[in-house]
Steps between C-alpha positions, in 0.01 A plus 500: 500500500796742571619454149168608353498821713861578420438449127192714512726781622401514867784596718532374858439842652198565279361161620574609866300820449215323337489278814497823712199632306318168541565502880356853520196373317478221760520747783226708345285190454551414874412858592179474298400179675573267201733251672450222228586724219795626707611142540520455126693821464741378776561183314571695173734731702682190632541384150672819391716494822613162390546560116702817534792325654470206256505747208807673650689175524382376154590821319825556694365824650554433869599829658555624848243776431249244394539323836456825689192590293348164560551521869357847524194412288449189713469735807252727312300195403475375846392833637241549218347155590487554872379850482233399256394217730474730806334787317246251346414381840590187686156424641600183677741705714285790576681796637822305527546474119723800482727351766528172317580703188783696662641182654492315169657795321779555738560121530529455124742799469712356793524163330661667200700747702642230730622300203652802323683632809623158611631415159666837479667426833639182353270209581487374154174428338215508763189384318367305789154505666156437371383850457675617185316750283359230272352310790356819645331586168367142460337526851346825399370358178355175658325688786366756248338213308313410809445865605685477831774747429514611871615154603761511223645811657530325841656188341746710293589702809569188719699323221697820430612542857593140539708533189670815612590332839630188309709718277640690802596177675681372193667831431624513858643141467666583168645841604634439850 
């Protein structure tokens, strides 16, 4: 599939930006109370997040900037999804929906930050834990299909903090 996109003239960075636009659409769909449509948009967004790197490798266009752009877009994507869910209402959580959203957002950001900071400090690759971005987005998509996005926020928050603690423990062991 990467071959087809590369031959069609799509650059990896363009595909990353298309994924961002789709994620903003997903956030808007969540905000308007359309979680099932948002779930579909999330899956499409995930496809673009996967294919941009594959196109970069296939076309020999892997760049440091592409990696930075991808990481920044991933954070915007996650924020758009969570803000959309909270704005659209998390009826099953009542007044606590906003808190679950903040905890999920901060947790997701900390998963990525912990990895980036630990790797920069010399831990080597630290892609451990079960709350990577792809898993968090899949949780949102699955719970959106059954219209229980509030519970997705709670689950993402819990898994994210467990992953952060796990990464910190491993980083401590590798760096001491």
